[in-house]
N, C-alpha and C positions, 0 to 999 in steps of 0.2 A: 503494501500500500504506499503511496506516494504522500510524502509531506511537504506542504509548501510553507516556506520560511518567508515570514512579511516584515516589514519594517514597521515599526512601533512609531517612529518619527519623521516628519519631514525633514530634508538635507539632501547631502549630497554623499554621493559613492566616492570615497577616500580611497580604500583598498580593499580588493579582492584577494583572498588569502587560501582559497581554494581552487580545483579544478576539477573539471568534470571527469570521473571515475575516482576521484578520491575518498578513500573510506574515512568515515570523521565518526568522533565519539560525542556521546551526550556533553556539553557543555564548551565543546571545540569553539573557536573563534573563527567564524566563517569570512565575516565582511566586517570591515569599519567603515560606520558613515561619519559624516561631519555637519555638524548642525549649530549653529551659532558660537563657531569657533572652539567647539568641543568634539572630540572624538567618542563616538561612542559603537562599542563592538557589539555584533550580532553574533549570538551564540547559538549553537544547535541544539534544538529543541530534543533530539533523540539520535541514536547512532545510526549509521546508514551510508548510504554513498551517493555523491553528488551527482544527480541524472542531468542537471540544466541549470544555468546560469543565467537569468534573464536580464541584470543589468551589466553596465561595463563602468570601468573606473572615471571618475568624472560626471557619471549621470546625475540628474537631478530628479528624487523619489518623492513621491507623496507618501504618507501614512497609510498604512494597509498595502502597500505596494507588495507584490511577490519578488522577491529578490532572487531566491534560488528554489530547485526543488531537490528532495532528496528519494532517494528509493529505498 
């Protein structure tokens, strides 16, 4: 079952720390967002494999946007 990882804030994608196919554990940092000059890490809600990355570094995103999908 796929798990969509969503942004909890509006901001910019500062750094993507994983690639498609990477195995991740619950709590691993996946992406770092920048909002109001603060860096906010997005952590994996569950263990799995990165199936799809839907954003790129530098992208502006809204709260609730799907950042990536775990399989």
